PDB file of N, H, CA, C and O in Angstrom:
ATOM      1  N   UNK A   1     117.629 171.155  94.257  1.00  0.00           N
ATOM      2  CA  UNK A   1     116.379 171.091  93.524  1.00  0.00           C
ATOM      3  C   UNK A   1     116.505 171.819  92.190  1.00  0.00           C
ATOM      4  O   UNK A   1     116.064 171.323  91.153  1.00  0.00           O
ATOM      5  N   UNK A   2     117.105 172.987  92.233  1.00  0.00           N
ATOM      6  H   UNK A   2     117.463 173.391  93.075  1.00  0.00           H
ATOM      7  CA  UNK A   2     117.246 173.770  91.003  1.00  0.00           C
ATOM      8  C   UNK A   2     118.049 173.014  89.955  1.00  0.00           C
ATOM      9  O   UNK A   2     117.693 172.999  88.777  1.00  0.00           O
ATOM     10  N   UNK A   3     119.129 172.390  90.392  1.00  0.00           N
ATOM     11  H   UNK A   3     119.418 172.402  91.349  1.00  0.00           H
ATOM     12  CA  UNK A   3     119.973 171.647  89.454  1.00  0.00           C
ATOM     13  C   UNK A   3     119.198 170.490  88.838  1.00  0.00           C
ATOM     14  O   UNK A   3     119.283 170.250  87.634  1.00  0.00           O
ATOM     15  N   UNK A   4     118.444 169.777  89.666  1.00  0.00           N
ATOM     16  H   UNK A   4     118.375 169.973  90.644  1.00  0.00           H
ATOM     17  CA  UNK A   4     117.654 168.639  89.184  1.00  0.00           C
ATOM     18  C   UNK A   4     116.617 169.082  88.161  1.00  0.00           C
ATOM     19  O   UNK A   4     116.365 168.383  87.179  1.00  0.00           O
ATOM     20  N   UNK A   5     116.017 170.243  88.395  1.00  0.00           N
ATOM     21  H   UNK A   5     116.221 170.811  89.193  1.00  0.00           H
ATOM     22  CA  UNK A   5     114.971 170.745  87.506  1.00  0.00           C
ATOM     23  C   UNK A   5     115.534 171.566  86.340  1.00  0.00           C
ATOM     24  O   UNK A   5     114.783 171.984  85.459  1.00  0.00           O
ATOM     25  N   UNK A   6     116.846 171.795  86.331  1.00  0.00           N
ATOM     26  H   UNK A   6     117.456 171.455  87.047  1.00  0.00           H
ATOM     27  CA  UNK A   6     117.512 172.582  85.292  1.00  0.00           C
ATOM     28  C   UNK A   6     116.972 174.012  85.218  1.00  0.00           C
ATOM     29  O   UNK A   6     116.731 174.551  84.138  1.00  0.00           O
ATOM     30  N   UNK A   7     116.791 174.607  86.395  1.00  0.00           N
ATOM     31  H   UNK A   7     116.987 174.169  87.272  1.00  0.00           H
ATOM     32  CA  UNK A   7     116.371 176.008  86.499  1.00  0.00           C
ATOM     33  C   UNK A   7     117.281 176.688  87.511  1.00  0.00           C
ATOM     34  O   UNK A   7     118.075 176.028  88.181  1.00  0.00           O
ATOM     35  N   UNK A   8     117.164 177.994  87.621  1.00  0.00           N
ATOM     36  H   UNK A   8     116.519 178.529  87.077  1.00  0.00           H
ATOM     37  CA  UNK A   8     117.994 178.721  88.575  1.00  0.00           C
ATOM     38  C   UNK A   8     117.418 178.606  89.987  1.00  0.00           C
ATOM     39  O   UNK A   8     116.243 178.291  90.177  1.00  0.00           O
ATOM     40  N   UNK A   9     118.272 178.867  90.961  1.00  0.00           N
ATOM     41  H   UNK A   9     119.226 179.122  90.807  1.00  0.00           H
ATOM     42  CA  UNK A   9     117.836 178.868  92.358  1.00  0.00           C
ATOM     43  C   UNK A   9     116.748 179.923  92.576  1.00  0.00           C
ATOM     44  O   UNK A   9     115.810 179.706  93.342  1.00  0.00           O
ATOM     45  N   UNK A  10     116.881 181.047  91.906  1.00  0.00           N
ATOM     46  H   UNK A  10     117.644 181.223  91.284  1.00  0.00           H
ATOM     47  CA  UNK A  10     115.876 182.107  92.012  1.00  0.00           C
ATOM     48  C   UNK A  10     114.511 181.656  91.516  1.00  0.00           C
ATOM     49  O   UNK A  10     113.484 182.039  92.076  1.00  0.00           O
ATOM     50  N   UNK A  11     114.499 180.842  90.465  1.00  0.00           N
ATOM     51  H   UNK A  11     115.333 180.531  90.010  1.00  0.00           H
ATOM     52  CA  UNK A  11     113.241 180.324  89.936  1.00  0.00           C
ATOM     53  C   UNK A  11     112.568 179.410  90.965  1.00  0.00           C
ATOM     54  O   UNK A  11     111.357 179.483  91.170  1.00  0.00           O
ATOM     55  N   UNK A  12     113.354 178.562  91.599  1.00  0.00           N
ATOM     56  H   UNK A  12     114.338 178.503  91.432  1.00  0.00           H
ATOM     57  CA  UNK A  12     112.810 177.672  92.635  1.00  0.00           C
ATOM     58  C   UNK A  12     112.234 178.503  93.777  1.00  0.00           C
ATOM     59  O   UNK A  12     111.137 178.223  94.260  1.00  0.00           O
ATOM     60  N   UNK A  13     112.964 179.515  94.205  1.00  0.00           N
ATOM     61  H   UNK A  13     113.855 179.744  93.813  1.00  0.00           H
ATOM     62  CA  UNK A  13     112.489 180.372  95.296  1.00  0.00           C
ATOM     63  C   UNK A  13     111.201 181.092  94.911  1.00  0.00           C
ATOM     64  O   UNK A  13     110.297 181.241  95.733  1.00  0.00           O
ATOM     65  N   UNK A  14     111.123 181.533  93.671  1.00  0.00           N
ATOM     66  H   UNK A  14     111.857 181.412  93.003  1.00  0.00           H
ATOM     67  CA  UNK A  14     109.917 182.228  93.206  1.00  0.00           C
ATOM     68  C   UNK A  14     108.717 181.286  93.212  1.00  0.00           C
ATOM     69  O   UNK A  14     107.624 181.668  93.629  1.00  0.00           O
ATOM     70  N   UNK A  15     108.924 180.058  92.748  1.00  0.00           N
ATOM     71  H   UNK A  15     109.812 179.748  92.408  1.00  0.00           H
ATOM     72  CA  UNK A  15     107.827 179.089  92.735  1.00  0.00           C
ATOM     73  C   UNK A  15     107.400 178.727  94.152  1.00  0.00           C
ATOM     74  O   UNK A  15     106.208 178.612  94.434  1.00  0.00           O
ATOM     75  N   UNK A  16     108.372 178.546  95.042  1.00  0.00           N
ATOM     76  H   UNK A  16     109.341 178.639  94.813  1.00  0.00           H
ATOM     77  CA  UNK A  16     108.036 178.257  96.435  1.00  0.00           C
ATOM     78  C   UNK A  16     107.246 179.409  97.061  1.00  0.00           C
ATOM     79  O   UNK A  16     106.288 179.185  97.802  1.00  0.00           O
ATOM     80  N   UNK A  17     107.651 180.626  96.761  1.00  0.00           N
ATOM     81  H   UNK A  17     108.429 180.808  96.159  1.00  0.00           H
ATOM     82  CA  UNK A  17     106.925 181.790  97.269  1.00  0.00           C
ATOM     83  C   UNK A  17     105.499 181.825  96.764  1.00  0.00           C
ATOM     84  O   UNK A  17     104.578 182.161  97.508  1.00  0.00           O
ATOM     85  N   UNK A  18     105.314 181.479  95.500  1.00  0.00           N
ATOM     86  H   UNK A  18     106.062 181.207  94.896  1.00  0.00           H
ATOM     87  CA  UNK A  18     103.976 181.449  94.918  1.00  0.00           C
ATOM     88  C   UNK A  18     103.117 180.377  95.586  1.00  0.00           C
ATOM     89  O   UNK A  18     101.954 180.617  95.910  1.00  0.00           O
ATOM     90  N   UNK A  19     103.695 179.200  95.788  1.00  0.00           N
ATOM     91  H   UNK A  19     104.640 179.005  95.525  1.00  0.00           H
ATOM     92  CA  UNK A  19     102.976 178.107  96.452  1.00  0.00           C
ATOM     93  C   UNK A  19     102.612 178.515  97.873  1.00  0.00           C
ATOM     94  O   UNK A  19     101.486 178.292  98.319  1.00  0.00           O
ATOM     95  N   UNK A  20     103.570 179.115  98.588  1.00  0.00           N
ATOM     96  H   UNK A  20     104.484 179.296  98.226  1.00  0.00           H
ATOM     97  CA  UNK A  20     103.313 179.519  99.970  1.00  0.00           C
ATOM     98  C   UNK A  20     102.173 180.531 100.043  1.00  0.00           C
ATOM     99  O   UNK A  20     101.344 180.480 100.952  1.00  0.00           O
ATOM    100  N   UNK A  21     102.138 181.435  99.095  1.00  0.00           N
ATOM    101  H   UNK A  21     102.812 181.477  98.357  1.00  0.00           H
ATOM    102  CA  UNK A  21     101.075 182.437  99.064  1.00  0.00           C
ATOM    103  C   UNK A  21      99.719 181.795  98.766  1.00  0.00           C
ATOM    104  O   UNK A  21      98.733 182.072  99.449  1.00  0.00           O
ATOM    105  N   UNK A  22      99.676 180.947  97.755  1.00  0.00           N
ATOM    106  H   UNK A  22     100.477 180.722  97.201  1.00  0.00           H
ATOM    107  CA  UNK A  22      98.416 180.316  97.363  1.00  0.00           C
ATOM    108  C   UNK A  22      97.872 179.390  98.443  1.00  0.00           C
ATOM    109  O   UNK A  22      96.664 179.336  98.673  1.00  0.00           O
ATOM    110  N   UNK A  23      98.773 178.659  99.106  1.00  0.00           N
ATOM    111  H   UNK A  23      99.754 178.703  98.918  1.00  0.00           H
ATOM    112  CA  UNK A  23      98.352 177.713 100.139  1.00  0.00           C
ATOM    113  C   UNK A  23      98.252 178.369 101.510  1.00  0.00           C
ATOM    114  O   UNK A  23      97.855 177.723 102.479  1.00  0.00           O
ATOM    115  N   UNK A  24      98.607 179.641 101.596  1.00  0.00           N
ATOM    116  H   UNK A  24      98.930 180.165 100.808  1.00  0.00           H
ATOM    117  CA  UNK A  24      98.569 180.416 102.834  1.00  0.00           C
ATOM    118  C   UNK A  24      99.341 179.721 103.956  1.00  0.00           C
ATOM    119  O   UNK A  24      98.830 179.522 105.058  1.00  0.00           O
ATOM    120  N   UNK A  25     100.581 179.362 103.645  1.00  0.00           N
ATOM    121  H   UNK A  25     100.996 179.524 102.750  1.00  0.00           H
ATOM    122  CA  UNK A  25     101.480 178.784 104.639  1.00  0.00           C
ATOM    123  C   UNK A  25     102.659 179.728 104.811  1.00  0.00           C
ATOM    124  O   UNK A  25     102.921 180.557 103.939  1.00  0.00           O
ATOM    125  N   UNK A  26     103.377 179.610 105.932  1.00  0.00           N
ATOM    126  H   UNK A  26     103.164 178.937 106.640  1.00  0.00           H
ATOM    127  CA  UNK A  26     104.415 180.596 106.236  1.00  0.00           C
ATOM    128  C   UNK A  26     105.843 180.114 106.014  1.00  0.00           C
ATOM    129  O   UNK A  26     106.770 180.924 106.013  1.00  0.00           O
ATOM    130  N   UNK A  27     106.041 178.797 105.824  1.00  0.00           N
ATOM    131  H   UNK A  27     105.288 178.139 105.824  1.00  0.00           H
ATOM    132  CA  UNK A  27     107.398 178.318 105.601  1.00  0.00           C
ATOM    133  C   UNK A  27     107.401 177.032 104.777  1.00  0.00           C
ATOM    134  O   UNK A  27     106.351 176.454 104.498  1.00  0.00           O
ATOM    135  N   UNK A  28     108.611 176.593 104.391  1.00  0.00           N
ATOM    136  H   UNK A  28     109.465 177.063 104.618  1.00  0.00           H
ATOM    137  CA  UNK A  28     108.752 175.428 103.522  1.00  0.00           C
ATOM    138  C   UNK A  28     108.299 174.136 104.197  1.00  0.00           C
ATOM    139  O   UNK A  28     107.842 173.210 103.527  1.00  0.00           O
ATOM    140  N   UNK A  29     108.423 174.075 105.502  1.00  0.00           N
ATOM    141  H   UNK A  29     108.794 174.828 106.046  1.00  0.00           H
ATOM    142  CA  UNK A  29     107.960 172.880 106.218  1.00  0.00           C
ATOM    143  C   UNK A  29     106.449 172.736 106.049  1.00  0.00           C
ATOM    144  O   UNK A  29     105.950 171.637 105.809  1.00  0.00           O
ATOM    145  N   UNK A  30     105.737 173.828 106.171  1.00  0.00           N
ATOM    146  H   UNK A  30     106.143 174.721 106.366  1.00  0.00           H
ATOM    147  CA  UNK A  30     104.290 173.784 105.994  1.00  0.00           C
ATOM    148  C   UNK A  30     103.918 173.458 104.552  1.00  0.00           C
ATOM    149  O   UNK A  30     102.897 172.813 104.313  1.00  0.00           O
ATOM    150  N   UNK A  31     104.718 173.888 103.601  1.00  0.00           N
ATOM    151  H   UNK A  31     105.548 174.412 103.796  1.00  0.00           H
ATOM    152  CA  UNK A  31     104.492 173.513 102.199  1.00  0.00           C
ATOM    153  C   UNK A  31     104.575 171.996 102.078  1.00  0.00           C
ATOM    154  O   UNK A  31     103.714 171.369 101.460  1.00  0.00           O
ATOM    155  N   UNK A  32     105.605 171.413 102.666  1.00  0.00           N
ATOM    156  H   UNK A  32     106.303 171.923 103.168  1.00  0.00           H
ATOM    157  CA  UNK A  32     105.796 169.973 102.591  1.00  0.00           C
ATOM    158  C   UNK A  32     104.664 169.215 103.282  1.00  0.00           C
ATOM    159  O   UNK A  32     104.165 168.224 102.749  1.00  0.00           O
ATOM    160  N   UNK A  33     104.262 169.671 104.450  1.00  0.00           N
ATOM    161  H   UNK A  33     104.667 170.476 104.883  1.00  0.00           H
ATOM    162  CA  UNK A  33     103.159 169.022 105.178  1.00  0.00           C
ATOM    163  C   UNK A  33     101.869 169.109 104.369  1.00  0.00           C
ATOM    164  O   UNK A  33     101.146 168.120 104.247  1.00  0.00           O
ATOM    165  N   UNK A  34     101.580 170.271 103.822  1.00  0.00           N
ATOM    166  H   UNK A  34     102.167 171.074 103.921  1.00  0.00           H
ATOM    167  CA  UNK A  34     100.366 170.459 103.029  1.00  0.00           C
ATOM    168  C   UNK A  34     100.395 169.588 101.779  1.00  0.00           C
ATOM    169  O   UNK A  34      99.384 168.986 101.419  1.00  0.00           O
ATOM    170  N   UNK A  35     101.542 169.516 101.118  1.00  0.00           N
ATOM    171  H   UNK A  35     102.364 170.005 101.411  1.00  0.00           H
ATOM    172  CA  UNK A  35     101.675 168.678  99.926  1.00  0.00           C
ATOM    173  C   UNK A  35     101.491 167.207 100.272  1.00  0.00           C
ATOM    174  O   UNK A  35     100.866 166.465  99.514  1.00  0.00           O
ATOM    175  N   UNK A  36     102.027 166.780 101.408  1.00  0.00           N
ATOM    176  H   UNK A  36     102.535 167.382 102.024  1.00  0.00           H
ATOM    177  CA  UNK A  36     101.880 165.382 101.832  1.00  0.00           C
ATOM    178  C   UNK A  36     100.417 165.061 102.130  1.00  0.00           C
ATOM    179  O   UNK A  36      99.916 164.006 101.740  1.00  0.00           O
ATOM    180  N   UNK A  37      99.749 165.953 102.806  1.00  0.00           N
ATOM    181  H   UNK A  37     100.155 166.810 103.122  1.00  0.00           H
ATOM    182  CA  UNK A  37      98.323 165.740 103.114  1.00  0.00           C
ATOM    183  C   UNK A  37      97.474 165.684 101.848  1.00  0.00           C
ATOM    184  O   UNK A  37      96.451 165.001 101.808  1.00  0.00           O
ATOM    185  N   UNK A  38      97.903 166.403 100.824  1.00  0.00           N
ATOM    186  H   UNK A  38      98.734 166.958 100.857  1.00  0.00           H
ATOM    187  CA  UNK A  38      97.172 166.411  99.547  1.00  0.00           C
ATOM    188  C   UNK A  38      97.546 165.223  98.663  1.00  0.00           C
ATOM    189  O   UNK A  38      96.970 165.029  97.592  1.00  0.00           O
ATOM    190  N   UNK A  39      98.517 164.430  99.122  1.00  0.00           N
ATOM    191  H   UNK A  39      98.985 164.588  99.992  1.00  0.00           H
ATOM    192  CA  UNK A  39      98.941 163.270  98.338  1.00  0.00           C
ATOM    193  C   UNK A  39      99.909 163.603  97.222  1.00  0.00           C
ATOM    194  O   UNK A  39     100.104 162.799  96.311  1.00  0.00           O
ATOM    195  N   UNK A  40     100.520 164.781  97.280  1.00  0.00           N
ATOM    196  H   UNK A  40     100.362 165.434  98.021  1.00  0.00           H
ATOM    197  CA  UNK A  40     101.446 165.209  96.236  1.00  0.00           C
ATOM    198  C   UNK A  40     102.855 164.666  96.444  1.00  0.00           C
ATOM    199  O   UNK A  40     103.623 164.529  95.492  1.00  0.00           O
ATOM    200  N   UNK A  41     103.189 164.358  97.691  1.00  0.00           N
ATOM    201  H   UNK A  41     102.565 164.469  98.465  1.00  0.00           H
ATOM    202  CA  UNK A  41     104.486 163.755  98.022  1.00  0.00           C
ATOM    203  C   UNK A  41     104.236 162.615  98.992  1.00  0.00           C
ATOM    204  O   UNK A  41     103.210 162.563  99.671  1.00  0.00           O
ATOM    205  N   UNK A  42     105.189 161.711  99.042  1.00  0.00           N
ATOM    206  H   UNK A  42     106.022 161.754  98.491  1.00  0.00           H
ATOM    207  CA  UNK A  42     105.058 160.549  99.918  1.00  0.00           C
ATOM    208  C   UNK A  42     106.377 160.317 100.638  1.00  0.00           C
ATOM    209  O   UNK A  42     107.446 160.431 100.039  1.00  0.00           O
ATOM    210  N   UNK A  43     106.302 159.997 101.906  1.00  0.00           N
ATOM    211  H   UNK A  43     105.434 159.905 102.393  1.00  0.00           H
ATOM    212  CA  UNK A  43     107.496 159.710 102.703  1.00  0.00           C
ATOM    213  C   UNK A  43     107.663 158.202 102.815  1.00  0.00           C
ATOM    214  O   UNK A  43     106.704 157.474 103.069  1.00  0.00           O
ATOM    215  N   UNK A  44     108.888 157.748 102.623  1.00  0.00           N
ATOM    216  H   UNK A  44     109.668 158.339 102.417  1.00  0.00           H
ATOM    217  CA  UNK A  44     109.147 156.310 102.744  1.00  0.00           C
ATOM    218  C   UNK A  44     110.180 156.040 103.796  1.00  0.00           C
ATOM    219  O   UNK A  44     110.527 154.884 104.038  1.00  0.00           O
TER     220      UNK A  44
END
């Protein structure tokens, strides 16, 4: 993900931590589920 976005791995981790805090979820799986429910990502 970091390579695709042209940022460091630490930056990705920091953003994920911020999202997890704001959405009050405890792990990356819950971030993905919450994003999918909000229509931010789609599974094909």
